[in-house]
Structure formats: structure tokens, C-alpha cells
gemmi code that builds the backbone of each chain (N, CA, C; Angstrom):
import gemmi

chains = {
    "A": [
        ("MET", (128.814, 24.567, 34.320), (128.317, 25.189, 33.087), (129.296, 24.918, 31.942)),
        ("ALA", (128.746, 24.691, 30.775), (129.592, 24.447, 29.603), (130.457, 25.682, 29.326)),
        ("ASP", (131.565, 25.490, 28.607), (132.416, 26.613, 28.245), (131.573, 27.636, 27.473)),
        ("VAL", (131.451, 28.819, 28.053), (130.512, 29.811, 27.505), (130.943, 30.284, 26.121)),
        ("ASP", (132.235, 30.541, 25.957), (132.701, 31.038, 24.655), (132.304, 30.086, 23.529)),
        ("SER", (132.571, 28.793, 23.753), (132.258, 27.863, 22.668), (130.759, 27.590, 22.562)),
        ("ALA", (130.060, 27.646, 23.712), (128.604, 27.427, 23.661), (127.918, 28.541, 22.865)),
        ("VAL", (128.364, 29.782, 23.069), (127.765, 30.908, 22.343), (128.101, 30.808, 20.864)),
        ("LYS", (129.357, 30.497, 20.583), (129.752, 30.401, 19.173), (128.967, 29.295, 18.463)),
        ("GLU", (128.835, 28.174, 19.140), (128.096, 27.048, 18.543), (126.629, 27.434, 18.294)),
        ("ALA", (126.054, 28.145, 19.249), (124.650, 28.569, 19.084), (124.508, 29.491, 17.876)),
        ("VAL", (125.460, 30.401, 17.726), (125.399, 31.356, 16.611), (125.589, 30.628, 15.284)),
        ("VAL", (126.588, 29.762, 15.240), (126.881, 29.020, 14.009), (125.666, 28.191, 13.584)),
        ("GLU", (125.065, 27.497, 14.544), (123.952, 26.606, 14.202), (122.671, 27.373, 13.866)),
        ("ALA", (122.384, 28.409, 14.651), (121.136, 29.149, 14.404), (121.176, 29.872, 13.060)),
        ("LEU", (122.363, 30.341, 12.681), (122.460, 31.118, 11.447), (122.984, 30.287, 10.279)),
        ("ALA", (123.225, 28.992, 10.528), (123.733, 28.085, 9.483), (125.002, 28.654, 8.834)),
        ("LEU", (125.959, 29.030, 9.681), (127.213, 29.594, 9.189), (128.341, 28.586, 9.353)),
        ("ASP", (129.470, 28.860, 8.707), (130.667, 28.069, 8.950), (131.357, 28.599, 10.203)),
        ("ASP", (132.088, 27.714, 10.866), (132.779, 28.072, 12.104), (133.636, 29.332, 11.960)),
        ("ASP", (134.378, 29.394, 10.843), (135.334, 30.497, 10.711), (134.664, 31.823, 10.315)),
        ("GLU", (133.369, 31.786, 10.081), (132.668, 33.039, 9.762), (132.312, 33.829, 11.022)),
        ("VAL", (132.382, 33.154, 12.174), (131.956, 33.781, 13.423), (133.173, 34.091, 14.295)),
        ("THR", (133.440, 35.379, 14.505), (134.535, 35.792, 15.382), (133.933, 36.543, 16.569)),
        ("PRO", (134.701, 36.709, 17.650), (134.161, 37.451, 18.806), (133.723, 38.858, 18.430)),
        ("GLU", (134.388, 39.456, 17.444), (134.076, 40.847, 17.080), (132.893, 40.963, 16.125)),
        ("SER", (132.410, 39.852, 15.599), (131.302, 39.913, 14.640), (130.057, 40.487, 15.310)),
        ("THR", (129.419, 41.458, 14.649), (128.123, 41.902, 15.174), (127.070, 40.922, 14.664)),
        ("LEU", (126.153, 40.583, 15.569), (125.198, 39.525, 15.242), (124.296, 39.911, 14.074)),
        ("MET", (123.837, 41.158, 14.077), (122.861, 41.532, 13.051), (123.531, 42.038, 11.781)),
        ("ASP", (124.437, 42.998, 11.906), (125.043, 43.577, 10.707), (126.018, 42.619, 10.023)),
        ("ASP", (126.960, 42.075, 10.785), (127.988, 41.216, 10.168), (127.441, 39.828, 9.822)),
        ("LEU", (126.670, 39.261, 10.727), (126.253, 37.863, 10.534), (124.836, 37.738, 9.986)),
        ("GLY", (124.145, 38.850, 9.886), (122.840, 38.826, 9.228), (121.705, 38.267, 10.061)),
        ("ALA", (121.850, 38.286, 11.397), (120.784, 37.729, 12.233), (119.560, 38.633, 12.229)),
        ("GLU", (118.387, 38.017, 12.126), (117.119, 38.716, 12.306), (116.667, 38.453, 13.742)),
        ("SER", (115.575, 39.086, 14.131), (115.087, 38.903, 15.501), (114.845, 37.433, 15.841)),
        ("ILE", (114.239, 36.735, 14.902), (113.917, 35.338, 15.191), (115.195, 34.494, 15.305)),
        ("ASP", (116.252, 34.921, 14.605), (117.547, 34.238, 14.746), (118.114, 34.461, 16.151)),
        ("LEU", (117.984, 35.710, 16.639), (118.473, 35.994, 17.990), (117.723, 35.152, 19.018)),
        ("LEU", (116.438, 35.016, 18.779), (115.635, 34.178, 19.671), (116.160, 32.737, 19.650)),
        ("ASP", (116.418, 32.243, 18.465), (116.951, 30.897, 18.288), (118.295, 30.759, 19.029)),
        ("ILE", (119.157, 31.771, 18.872), (120.473, 31.751, 19.534), (120.300, 31.699, 21.058)),
        ("LEU", (119.406, 32.533, 21.577), (119.204, 32.581, 23.035), (118.636, 31.268, 23.560)),
        ("PHE", (117.737, 30.648, 22.794), (117.174, 29.359, 23.204), (118.266, 28.281, 23.213)),
        ("ARG", (119.124, 28.309, 22.212), (120.214, 27.318, 22.145), (121.195, 27.494, 23.304)),
        ("ILE", (121.487, 28.756, 23.632), (122.408, 29.027, 24.743), (121.803, 28.528, 26.057)),
        ("GLU", (120.513, 28.741, 26.201), (119.854, 28.269, 27.423), (119.964, 26.753, 27.542)),
        ("LYS", (119.785, 26.087, 26.401), (119.827, 24.624, 26.409), (121.226, 24.104, 26.758)),
        ("SER", (122.269, 24.762, 26.223), (123.617, 24.230, 26.430), (124.267, 24.719, 27.726)),
        ("THR", (123.888, 25.901, 28.214), (124.551, 26.435, 29.409), (123.626, 26.530, 30.619)),
        ("GLY", (122.318, 26.459, 30.370), (121.374, 26.616, 31.476), (121.110, 28.071, 31.827)),
        ("VAL", (121.758, 28.987, 31.109), (121.567, 30.415, 31.385), (120.440, 30.956, 30.506)),
        ("LYS", (119.395, 31.435, 31.164), (118.248, 31.933, 30.414), (118.354, 33.438, 30.207)),
        ("ILE", (118.298, 33.847, 28.956), (118.299, 35.275, 28.628), (117.097, 35.546, 27.740)),
        ("GLU", (116.241, 36.446, 28.187), (115.118, 36.834, 27.342), (115.534, 38.028, 26.490)),
        ("ALA", (114.822, 38.226, 25.382), (115.184, 39.316, 24.467), (115.222, 40.657, 25.201)),
        ("SER", (114.276, 40.856, 26.128), (114.240, 42.152, 26.825), (115.467, 42.335, 27.714)),
        ("ASP", (116.105, 41.214, 28.121), (117.339, 41.330, 28.912), (118.444, 41.981, 28.089)),
        ("LEU", (118.424, 41.735, 26.781), (119.438, 42.355, 25.910), (119.318, 43.873, 25.981)),
        ("GLY", (118.081, 44.352, 25.905), (117.837, 45.783, 25.979), (118.286, 46.350, 27.317)),
        ("ASP", (117.943, 45.641, 28.396), (118.338, 46.102, 29.731), (119.853, 46.138, 29.857)),
        ("TYR", (120.503, 45.130, 29.301), (121.963, 45.024, 29.384), (122.612, 46.219, 28.676)),
        ("MET", (122.093, 46.553, 27.500), (122.695, 47.643, 26.733), (122.369, 49.004, 27.334)),
        ("GLN", (121.163, 49.134, 27.846), (120.718, 50.434, 28.356), (121.215, 50.687, 29.776)),
        ("GLY", (121.539, 49.604, 30.477), (122.171, 49.730, 31.791), (121.341, 50.446, 32.837)),
        ("GLY", (120.019, 50.309, 32.762), (119.171, 50.868, 33.810), (118.835, 52.343, 33.654)),
        ("ILE", (119.331, 52.964, 32.588), (118.995, 54.382, 32.369), (117.531, 54.482, 31.935)),
        ("PRO", (116.772, 55.425, 32.511), (115.369, 55.580, 32.068), (115.307, 55.836, 30.555)),
        ("ASP", (114.223, 55.340, 29.924), (114.103, 55.455, 28.465), (114.252, 56.887, 27.970)),
        ("ASP", (113.635, 57.842, 28.711), (113.661, 59.223, 28.213), (115.025, 59.898, 28.407)),
        ("GLU", (115.918, 59.239, 29.150), (117.279, 59.777, 29.271), (118.240, 59.041, 28.332)),
        ("PHE", (117.842, 57.859, 27.936), (118.686, 57.043, 27.047), (118.627, 57.560, 25.614)),
        ("SER", (117.426, 57.981, 25.185), (117.292, 58.531, 23.832), (116.393, 59.767, 23.891)),
        ("ASP", (116.558, 60.652, 22.902), (115.774, 61.892, 22.912), (114.433, 61.706, 22.204)),
        ("GLU", (113.723, 62.818, 21.979), (112.374, 62.715, 21.406), (112.383, 62.225, 19.966)),
        ("ASN", (113.546, 62.271, 19.324), (113.647, 61.747, 17.956), (114.226, 60.327, 17.925)),
        ("GLU", (114.248, 59.710, 19.085), (114.768, 58.344, 19.243), (116.255, 58.225, 18.912)),
        ("ILE", (116.990, 59.324, 19.135), (118.446, 59.317, 18.955), (119.096, 59.155, 20.331)),
        ("ILE", (120.126, 58.313, 20.402), (120.790, 58.061, 21.680), (121.464, 59.330, 22.206)),
        ("THR", (121.239, 59.608, 23.478), (121.825, 60.802, 24.097), (123.292, 60.534, 24.457)),
        ("GLU", (123.961, 61.607, 24.873), (125.355, 61.468, 25.312), (125.437, 60.507, 26.494)),
        ("LYS", (124.525, 60.683, 27.432), (124.493, 59.805, 28.605), (124.251, 58.352, 28.191)),
        ("GLY", (123.324, 58.175, 27.241), (123.017, 56.825, 26.760), (124.221, 56.195, 26.088)),
        ("ALA", (124.898, 56.979, 25.244), (126.060, 56.457, 24.517), (127.175, 56.084, 25.487)),
        ("GLU", (127.344, 56.906, 26.505), (128.384, 56.627, 27.509), (128.088, 55.301, 28.211)),
        ("HIS", (126.806, 55.080, 28.486), (126.420, 53.863, 29.189), (126.544, 52.614, 28.316)),
        ("LEU", (126.358, 52.795, 27.019), (126.476, 51.652, 26.110), (127.839, 50.996, 26.249)),
        ("LYS", (128.832, 51.806, 26.574), (130.204, 51.324, 26.661), (130.377, 50.293, 27.783)),
        ("THR", (129.513, 50.336, 28.766), (129.613, 49.385, 29.874), (129.400, 47.950, 29.385)),
        ("GLY", (128.338, 47.770, 28.632), (128.045, 46.424, 28.143), (128.708, 46.123, 26.814)),
        ("MET", (129.063, 47.189, 26.087), (129.660, 47.009, 24.760), (130.936, 47.865, 24.679)),
        ("PRO", (132.032, 47.391, 25.303), (133.239, 48.222, 25.406), (133.833, 48.635, 24.065)),
        ("GLN", (133.430, 47.968, 22.982), (134.012, 48.291, 21.670), (133.454, 49.585, 21.075)),
        ("VAL", (132.341, 50.110, 21.647), (131.739, 51.282, 21.015), (132.444, 52.574, 21.442)),
        ("ASP", (132.390, 53.570, 20.584), (132.994, 54.869, 20.854), (131.859, 55.868, 21.124)),
        ("PRO", (131.617, 56.189, 22.402), (130.473, 57.047, 22.738), (130.492, 58.371, 21.990)),
        ("GLY", (131.682, 58.950, 21.816), (131.777, 60.243, 21.145), (131.278, 60.181, 19.717)),
        ("GLU", (131.469, 59.037, 19.109), (131.074, 58.863, 17.712), (129.560, 58.627, 17.583)),
        ("LEU", (128.980, 58.027, 18.628), (127.585, 57.592, 18.530), (126.581, 58.608, 19.044)),
        ("ALA", (126.968, 59.380, 20.072), (126.009, 60.297, 20.697), (125.469, 61.274, 19.666)),
        ("GLY", (124.163, 61.414, 19.655), (123.540, 62.374, 18.750), (123.328, 61.873, 17.336)),
        ("THR", (123.824, 60.667, 17.023), (123.642, 60.145, 15.663), (122.991, 58.760, 15.634)),
        ("LEU", (123.233, 57.969, 16.685), (122.742, 56.587, 16.673), (121.272, 56.523, 17.064)),
        ("LYS", (120.475, 55.859, 16.229), (119.066, 55.684, 16.555), (118.915, 54.550, 17.566)),
        ("ALA", (117.909, 54.683, 18.430), (117.686, 53.675, 19.462), (117.513, 52.282, 18.854)),
        ("GLU", (116.822, 52.220, 17.714), (116.561, 50.920, 17.091), (117.840, 50.285, 16.530)),
        ("GLU", (118.897, 51.102, 16.379), (120.136, 50.581, 15.797), (121.123, 50.067, 16.838)),
        ("VAL", (120.832, 50.308, 18.117), (121.767, 49.901, 19.177), (122.046, 48.401, 19.104)),
        ("ILE", (120.994, 47.630, 18.901), (121.145, 46.174, 18.867), (122.070, 45.729, 17.726)),
        ("THR", (122.184, 46.550, 16.674), (123.027, 46.161, 15.540), (124.512, 46.211, 15.892)),
        ("LEU", (124.853, 46.847, 17.023), (126.258, 46.940, 17.441), (126.659, 45.786, 18.351)),
        ("PHE", (125.696, 44.958, 18.722), (125.920, 43.890, 19.699), (126.716, 42.749, 19.059)),
        ("THR", (127.851, 42.436, 19.663), (128.742, 41.427, 19.079), (128.624, 40.066, 19.776)),
        ("VAL", (129.250, 39.078, 19.158), (129.317, 37.734, 19.744), (129.974, 37.819, 21.122)),
        ("GLN", (131.053, 38.615, 21.227), (131.754, 38.727, 22.508), (130.875, 39.391, 23.571)),
        ("ASN", (130.087, 40.389, 23.160), (129.157, 41.029, 24.108), (128.187, 39.993, 24.666)),
        ("LEU", (127.730, 39.111, 23.796), (126.799, 38.072, 24.234), (127.492, 37.093, 25.185)),
        ("VAL", (128.739, 36.755, 24.869), (129.516, 35.862, 25.747), (129.610, 36.469, 27.148)),
        ("GLU", (129.971, 37.751, 27.201), (130.125, 38.418, 28.506), (128.797, 38.465, 29.263)),
        ("MET", (127.723, 38.684, 28.512), (126.417, 38.752, 29.150), (126.035, 37.393, 29.748)),
        ("VAL", (126.286, 36.331, 28.989), (125.959, 34.984, 29.480), (126.816, 34.662, 30.705)),
        ("LYS", (128.087, 35.062, 30.674), (128.968, 34.794, 31.820), (128.466, 35.510, 33.073)),
        ("LYS", (128.078, 36.769, 32.900), (127.582, 37.529, 34.055), (126.317, 36.895, 34.616)),
        ("ARG", (125.442, 36.497, 33.711), (124.196, 35.854, 34.133), (124.475, 34.541, 34.850)),
        ("GLY", (125.434, 33.809, 34.290), (125.783, 32.507, 34.857), (126.368, 32.631, 36.244)),
        ("ASP", (127.050, 33.773, 36.484), (127.632, 34.028, 37.806), (126.605, 34.591, 38.771)),
        ("GLY", (125.419, 34.836, 38.245), (124.370, 35.403, 39.080), (124.539, 36.887, 39.280)),
        ("ALA", (125.413, 37.502, 38.464), (125.679, 38.925, 38.637), (124.939, 39.776, 37.626)),
        ("GLY", (124.291, 39.134, 36.654), (123.674, 39.934, 35.610), (122.231, 40.101, 35.817)),
    ],
    "B": [
        ("VAL", (99.511, 65.103, 13.013), (99.691, 63.791, 13.633), (100.823, 63.047, 12.930)),
        ("ARG", (101.743, 62.537, 13.717), (102.825, 61.767, 13.137), (102.370, 60.317, 12.965)),
        ("ILE", (102.528, 59.824, 11.757), (102.148, 58.432, 11.493), (103.414, 57.594, 11.422)),
        ("ARG", (103.420, 56.523, 12.172), (104.586, 55.644, 12.201), (104.160, 54.268, 11.698)),
        ("VAL", (104.992, 53.669, 10.868), (104.651, 52.370, 10.292), (105.778, 51.378, 10.555)),
        ("GLY", (105.423, 50.159, 10.887), (106.402, 49.091, 11.046), (105.916, 47.853, 10.335)),
        ("VAL", (106.819, 47.096, 9.746), (106.433, 45.873, 9.031), (107.413, 44.763, 9.375)),
        ("ASP", (106.929, 43.528, 9.411), (107.837, 42.406, 9.639), (107.263, 41.140, 9.026)),
        ("VAL", (108.161, 40.277, 8.621), (107.749, 38.986, 8.060), (108.526, 37.882, 8.770)),
        ("VAL", (107.841, 36.775, 9.055), (108.438, 35.666, 9.804), (108.164, 34.356, 9.067)),
        ("GLY", (109.158, 33.501, 8.996), (108.968, 32.172, 8.427), (108.201, 31.302, 9.421)),
        ("VAL", (107.093, 30.722, 8.981), (106.245, 29.958, 9.901), (106.982, 28.724, 10.439)),
        ("GLU", (107.663, 28.029, 9.557), (108.362, 26.808, 10.004), (109.437, 27.117, 11.038)),
        ("ARG", (110.099, 28.253, 10.830), (111.170, 28.642, 11.751), (110.606, 28.876, 13.148)),
        ("LEU", (109.523, 29.622, 13.199), (108.898, 29.900, 14.494), (108.391, 28.603, 15.115)),
        ("GLU", (107.815, 27.758, 14.274), (107.273, 26.490, 14.786), (108.387, 25.639, 15.396)),
        ("ARG", (109.536, 25.593, 14.723), (110.668, 24.812, 15.245), (111.101, 25.309, 16.619)),
        ("LEU", (111.011, 26.631, 16.818), (111.480, 27.207, 18.082), (110.526, 26.943, 19.249)),
        ("VAL", (109.235, 26.865, 18.982), (108.293, 26.822, 20.107), (107.416, 25.570, 20.147)),
        ("ARG", (107.537, 24.715, 19.152), (106.645, 23.556, 19.078), (106.739, 22.694, 20.352)),
        ("ASP", (105.621, 22.405, 20.918), (105.532, 21.563, 22.110), (106.400, 22.055, 23.260)),
        ("ASP", (106.643, 23.344, 23.324), (107.454, 23.897, 24.406), (106.675, 25.058, 25.042)),
        ("GLU", (105.956, 24.716, 26.093), (105.075, 25.725, 26.703), (105.848, 26.908, 27.269)),
        ("ASP", (107.024, 26.641, 27.855), (107.799, 27.739, 28.451), (108.161, 28.783, 27.402)),
        ("ARG", (108.624, 28.289, 26.257), (108.998, 29.230, 25.198), (107.783, 29.972, 24.666)),
        ("GLN", (106.700, 29.253, 24.527), (105.476, 29.919, 24.042), (105.039, 31.005, 25.013)),
        ("ARG", (105.164, 30.716, 26.300), (104.751, 31.697, 27.309), (105.715, 32.873, 27.405)),
        ("GLU", (106.934, 32.661, 26.942), (107.898, 33.768, 26.914), (107.519, 34.791, 25.829)),
        ("LEU", (106.941, 34.269, 24.754), (106.659, 35.125, 23.600), (105.230, 35.661, 23.561)),
        ("PHE", (104.304, 34.864, 24.085), (102.884, 35.204, 23.900), (102.128, 35.266, 25.223)),
        ("THR", (101.109, 36.136, 25.249), (100.252, 36.200, 26.439), (99.323, 34.986, 26.441)),
        ("GLN", (98.697, 34.769, 27.591), (97.776, 33.634, 27.676), (96.618, 33.793, 26.685)),
        ("ARG", (96.146, 35.042, 26.539), (95.050, 35.276, 25.582), (95.471, 34.932, 24.159)),
        ("GLU", (96.687, 35.296, 23.822), (97.188, 34.986, 22.476), (97.302, 33.469, 22.293)),
        ("LEU", (97.811, 32.811, 23.318), (97.974, 31.352, 23.207), (96.620, 30.658, 23.124)),
        ("ASP", (95.670, 31.147, 23.899), (94.322, 30.557, 23.851), (93.739, 30.686, 22.449)),
        ("TYR", (93.940, 31.860, 21.846), (93.417, 32.087, 20.490), (94.095, 31.131, 19.504)),
        ("CYS", (95.431, 31.068, 19.582), (96.172, 30.263, 18.599), (95.891, 28.773, 18.772)),
        ("SER", (95.797, 28.325, 20.014), (95.639, 26.887, 20.233), (94.296, 26.379, 19.722)),
        ("GLY", (93.352, 27.288, 19.557), (92.060, 26.877, 19.023), (92.034, 26.804, 17.506)),
        ("LYS", (93.151, 27.137, 16.889), (93.199, 27.167, 15.429), (93.852, 25.901, 14.878)),
        ("ARG", (93.411, 25.547, 13.672), (93.966, 24.335, 13.054), (95.453, 24.518, 12.739)),
        ("ARG", (95.814, 25.685, 12.236), (97.241, 25.932, 11.947), (97.773, 26.940, 12.976)),
        ("GLN", (97.910, 26.431, 14.188), (98.219, 27.344, 15.299), (99.561, 28.051, 15.125)),
        ("TYR", (100.531, 27.391, 14.486), (101.848, 28.022, 14.393), (101.856, 29.171, 13.378)),
        ("GLU", (100.984, 29.120, 12.400), (100.825, 30.280, 11.506), (100.335, 31.481, 12.311)),
        ("HIS", (99.399, 31.220, 13.204), (98.833, 32.308, 14.001), (99.857, 32.838, 15.007)),
        ("MET", (100.688, 31.951, 15.538), (101.750, 32.419, 16.438), (102.781, 33.227, 15.657)),
        ("ALA", (103.135, 32.732, 14.478), (104.160, 33.420, 13.677), (103.695, 34.827, 13.307)),
        ("VAL", (102.437, 34.962, 12.951), (101.971, 36.283, 12.529), (101.888, 37.225, 13.732)),
        ("ARG", (101.636, 36.660, 14.894), (101.649, 37.493, 16.104), (103.075, 37.924, 16.448)),
        ("PHE", (104.011, 37.040, 16.253), (105.411, 37.414, 16.474), (105.803, 38.531, 15.494)),
        ("ALA", (105.395, 38.395, 14.250), (105.677, 39.441, 13.250), (105.043, 40.766, 13.669)),
        ("ALA", (103.841, 40.697, 14.226), (103.153, 41.921, 14.655), (103.915, 42.609, 15.788)),
        ("LYS", (104.441, 41.810, 16.715), (105.200, 42.395, 17.842), (106.443, 43.109, 17.308)),
        ("GLU", (107.086, 42.484, 16.353), (108.258, 43.102, 15.727), (107.870, 44.379, 14.974)),
        ("ALA", (106.758, 44.323, 14.283), (106.300, 45.485, 13.512), (106.004, 46.659, 14.444)),
        ("VAL", (105.448, 46.354, 15.612), (105.159, 47.410, 16.591), (106.464, 48.047, 17.081)),
        ("LEU", (107.453, 47.221, 17.386), (108.755, 47.762, 17.815), (109.330, 48.674, 16.735)),
        ("LYS", (109.256, 48.222, 15.498), (109.805, 49.025, 14.394), (109.054, 50.338, 14.253)),
        ("ALA", (107.735, 50.276, 14.390), (106.943, 51.506, 14.263), (107.329, 52.508, 15.347)),
        ("MET", (107.735, 51.995, 16.506), (108.124, 52.892, 17.600), (109.588, 53.310, 17.491)),
        ("GLY", (110.272, 52.829, 16.445), (111.682, 53.174, 16.298), (112.558, 52.468, 17.304)),
        ("LEU", (112.163, 51.253, 17.676), (112.904, 50.511, 18.692), (113.366, 49.183, 18.132)),
        ("GLY", (114.402, 48.656, 18.728), (114.914, 47.374, 18.284), (114.535, 46.263, 19.237)),
        ("LEU", (114.929, 45.062, 18.857), (114.685, 43.886, 19.686), (115.206, 44.126, 21.101)),
        ("GLY", (114.443, 43.726, 22.067), (114.903, 43.840, 23.448), (114.430, 45.087, 24.158)),
        ("ALA", (113.787, 45.994, 23.427), (113.343, 47.238, 24.061), (112.279, 46.973, 25.124)),
        ("CYS", (111.540, 45.880, 24.956), (110.561, 45.490, 25.975), (110.337, 43.988, 25.843)),
        ("GLY", (109.542, 43.439, 26.757), (109.267, 42.004, 26.692), (108.266, 41.700, 25.593)),
        ("TRP", (108.340, 40.502, 25.046), (107.419, 40.130, 23.958), (105.968, 40.148, 24.412)),
        ("ARG", (105.718, 39.752, 25.645), (104.322, 39.681, 26.114), (103.735, 41.063, 26.382)),
        ("GLU", (104.616, 42.072, 26.427), (104.125, 43.430, 26.668), (103.484, 44.035, 25.423)),
        ("ILE", (103.683, 43.373, 24.290), (102.996, 43.767, 23.060), (102.029, 42.633, 22.738)),
        ("GLU", (100.745, 42.900, 22.872), (99.749, 41.832, 22.719), (98.851, 42.097, 21.512)),
        ("VAL", (98.654, 41.062, 20.737), (97.718, 41.156, 19.618), (96.350, 40.679, 20.102)),
        ("THR", (95.371, 41.543, 19.933), (94.012, 41.171, 20.355), (93.089, 41.174, 19.138)),
        ("ARG", (91.910, 40.648, 19.335), (90.930, 40.645, 18.251), (89.596, 41.127, 18.768)),
        ("ALA", (89.011, 42.082, 18.053), (87.663, 42.518, 18.413), (86.691, 41.418, 17.995)),
        ("GLU", (85.486, 41.478, 18.521), (84.490, 40.471, 18.135), (84.245, 40.471, 16.637)),
        ("SER", (84.441, 41.646, 16.026), (84.258, 41.748, 14.573), (85.375, 41.022, 13.815)),
        ("GLY", (86.429, 40.648, 14.536), (87.545, 39.959, 13.887), (88.713, 40.880, 13.575)),
        ("VAL", (88.518, 42.187, 13.789), (89.593, 43.140, 13.488), (90.703, 43.009, 14.538)),
        ("PRO", (91.939, 42.782, 14.067), (93.028, 42.649, 15.038), (93.503, 44.009, 15.530)),
        ("SER", (94.016, 44.047, 16.723), (94.572, 45.297, 17.235), (95.718, 45.004, 18.202)),
        ("ILE", (96.272, 46.078, 18.717), (97.430, 45.973, 19.602), (97.064, 46.520, 20.978)),
        ("VAL", (97.414, 45.783, 22.004), (97.309, 46.304, 23.364), (98.702, 46.236, 23.966)),
        ("LEU", (99.140, 47.368, 24.509), (100.481, 47.413, 25.088), (100.406, 47.382, 26.607)),
        ("HIS", (101.397, 46.753, 27.199), (101.461, 46.657, 28.652), (102.842, 47.127, 29.124)),
        ("GLY", (102.907, 47.489, 30.389), (104.193, 47.751, 31.054), (105.097, 48.705, 30.294)),
        ("ARG", (106.307, 48.255, 30.051), (107.301, 49.131, 29.433), (106.922, 49.517, 28.005)),
        ("ALA", (106.320, 48.569, 27.285), (105.917, 48.869, 25.905), (104.921, 50.019, 25.892)),
        ("ARG", (104.027, 50.013, 26.855), (103.025, 51.080, 26.935), (103.691, 52.414, 27.262)),
        ("ALA", (104.641, 52.376, 28.180), (105.352, 53.608, 28.550), (106.115, 54.161, 27.347)),
        ("LEU", (106.731, 53.275, 26.570), (107.487, 53.713, 25.393), (106.556, 54.342, 24.356)),
        ("ALA", (105.367, 53.773, 24.206), (104.393, 54.342, 23.263), (103.886, 55.689, 23.764)),
        ("ASP", (103.635, 55.792, 25.074), (103.171, 57.060, 25.654), (104.204, 58.160, 25.438)),
        ("GLU", (105.481, 57.804, 25.654), (106.555, 58.793, 25.450), (106.553, 59.338, 24.028)),
        ("ARG", (106.138, 58.498, 23.097), (106.128, 58.896, 21.691), (104.816, 59.539, 21.270)),
        ("GLY", (103.923, 59.693, 22.212), (102.641, 60.330, 21.904), (101.727, 59.453, 21.063)),
        ("ILE", (101.951, 58.149, 21.103), (101.115, 57.240, 20.306), (99.797, 57.000, 21.042)),
        ("ARG", (98.691, 57.250, 20.319), (97.378, 57.121, 20.957), (96.634, 55.862, 20.535)),
        ("SER", (96.885, 55.415, 19.332), (96.180, 54.204, 18.898), (96.980, 53.470, 17.824)),
        ("TRP", (96.547, 52.253, 17.559), (97.239, 51.394, 16.602), (96.265, 50.830, 15.583)),
        ("ARG", (96.758, 50.629, 14.386), (96.043, 49.829, 13.389), (96.983, 48.700, 13.016)),
        ("LEU", (96.409, 47.534, 12.859), (97.243, 46.358, 12.573), (96.609, 45.542, 11.462)),
        ("THR", (97.426, 45.138, 10.509), (96.928, 44.201, 9.506), (97.920, 43.043, 9.411)),
        ("MET", (97.379, 41.835, 9.287), (98.230, 40.643, 9.296), (97.786, 39.707, 8.172)),
        ("THR", (98.747, 38.982, 7.631), (98.397, 37.975, 6.633), (99.370, 36.815, 6.763)),
        ("HIS", (98.898, 35.614, 6.483), (99.811, 34.474, 6.582), (99.430, 33.340, 5.638)),
        ("THR", (100.457, 32.642, 5.184), (100.258, 31.414, 4.425), (100.929, 30.314, 5.246)),
        ("HIS", (101.042, 29.112, 4.705), (101.697, 28.055, 5.489), (103.202, 28.307, 5.603)),
        ("ARG", (103.734, 29.205, 4.757), (105.170, 29.485, 4.800), (105.530, 30.790, 5.493)),
        ("LEU", (104.809, 31.832, 5.179), (105.189, 33.169, 5.652), (104.066, 33.865, 6.405)),
        ("ALA", (104.467, 34.631, 7.416), (103.508, 35.420, 8.193), (104.002, 36.855, 8.201)),
        ("GLU", (103.123, 37.790, 7.864), (103.531, 39.181, 7.731), (102.545, 40.084, 8.487)),
        ("ALA", (103.100, 41.141, 9.077), (102.248, 42.087, 9.792), (102.712, 43.511, 9.517)),
        ("ILE", (101.753, 44.400, 9.422), (102.041, 45.830, 9.298), (101.320, 46.534, 10.443)),
        ("ALA", (102.090, 47.301, 11.205), (101.516, 48.037, 12.341), (101.636, 49.528, 12.057)),
        ("VAL", (100.556, 50.242, 12.284), (100.556, 51.697, 12.101), (100.201, 52.330, 13.441)),
        ("ALA", (101.084, 53.221, 13.890), (100.846, 53.932, 15.151), (100.357, 55.333, 14.842)),
        ("LEU", (99.286, 55.753, 15.531), (98.711, 57.083, 15.301), (98.783, 57.902, 16.584)),
    ],
}
model = gemmi.Model(1)
for chain_id, residues in chains.items():
    chain = gemmi.Chain(chain_id)
    for i, (resn, *xyz) in enumerate(residues, 1):
        res = gemmi.Residue()
        res.name, res.seqid = resn, gemmi.SeqId(i, " ")
        for name, pos in zip(("N", "CA", "C"), xyz):
            atom = gemmi.Atom()
            atom.name, atom.element = name, gemmi.Element(name[0])
            atom.pos, atom.b_iso = gemmi.Position(*pos), 0.0
            res.add_atom(atom)
        chain.add_residue(res)
    model.add_chain(chain)
structure = gemmi.Structure()
structure.add_model(model)
structure.setup_entities()
């Protein structure tokens, strides 16, 4: 498999038409780099082409939610629960569960997803562990 | 009754570049019924783009982000009258049920450049 770190970075740079130095491991794909859904799709397709690792958009959700049932991950107002926030830390170690629980909307979870989170996800998938 | 609205716009050329002549990718995003409908159209990628926008609009209306369910679990259908609608499957359906959503209204429009959809959940 191609070097995952550089394959992911290259996919992000090309899909979003950015300069190399604009993309760091800590960059969030949507908020920092301005990716829309179709850009994420483009990034995932490029990663599949260069690494052979296939990730569908719904895999991103599964990765972040970590198998917690939907009604336990967020409450009736679509706000992430304490349990949900704690679990987010598994796939996204940079997040602070205490800060997010009770305030983060379910639709905003994807906005916290970084380039490094994607690298780790591709690596796990590539190892057959994801 | 709580009314939820979602809207999305997609560049037709962008979507076309991603899925053109690639059946696997098309099947990842669209159901067979959707593909059958689009392939019969002269500007099939406009029709695919607007369906992609509709799927996004549905996610937004439910207060969910990308990845909450599979793309094929949100299906755009058409009544014989031509009125478009939404049929949800699997996880998407469960997420809508949890939110007490009973029905959908969908409106879509597209040009050769842009495809836009507005989804209303009732």
C-alpha cells in the first residue's frame, strides 16, 4: 500500500485545489479546509485509487459514532450525549468530550474530523482492522 | 407538527467528473431505480447531481451530517404524475422514525451547471 499519510494529503490537496502547505494533519476537512460533502466524496475516491482502501461516506459516521446506537449517541434535540462525546474521542483523540457533551449537534460532528483522523481511519482499514 | 427543512446545491460537472463511466461509484451513491431513471435521460449527470443534492438536503433536514447513513438509503423516487419524493431505507429510515418524521416533500431544480434540492420533513 502507498504511504498513507502522503496519499491522504495528496488526495485532500488535489480534491480541494489547495497548496501543499495549507494542509496539516490537524486541519479539519470541513471547517479549516472548506470541504463540502462532494469534496469528501472526491477525497475518498482518490484515496481508494491510490491506496486501494475503500471508505464509503457512511463508514465515516460509523467510525466517529463507534457502534453506539443512534438514540444513545445523540438526544431528542440531536445534541451529542455524554456517552456519545466520550466515544468520539476514540476515533478523534483531539476532541475534548467535556467541552462537547450537551452542546455539539450531531450534524456538526463531521466538522471536527481532521486530516490525521482520516489517515488513521485509512490505516486501520488497510490493516483489515477497521 | 415540527417542520424541518434541508437544502443543498451541487455542481453538475463536479459530480459528473466523480462518477462518469464508473458504475461502481454510481452504485455507491444511487439505487438501481435512480440509475435507471437517470440513464434514460439526455443529461443524465444533471439528474444524478440533483439526486445527490436531494440526499444531502434530507440529511440536513434531519439534523445529520455526511456519513450518518449510506447514500443509497435515501432514495429519490417519482410518482407517475412526475412529483418527486423521498423513500428512506435501513438506517436512514430508522433515523427519520426516531425524529417522528412521517412524510417528505421534495423539490428539485437543475441547469447544466448547478443542481439544487430542498427537502421538507413533516
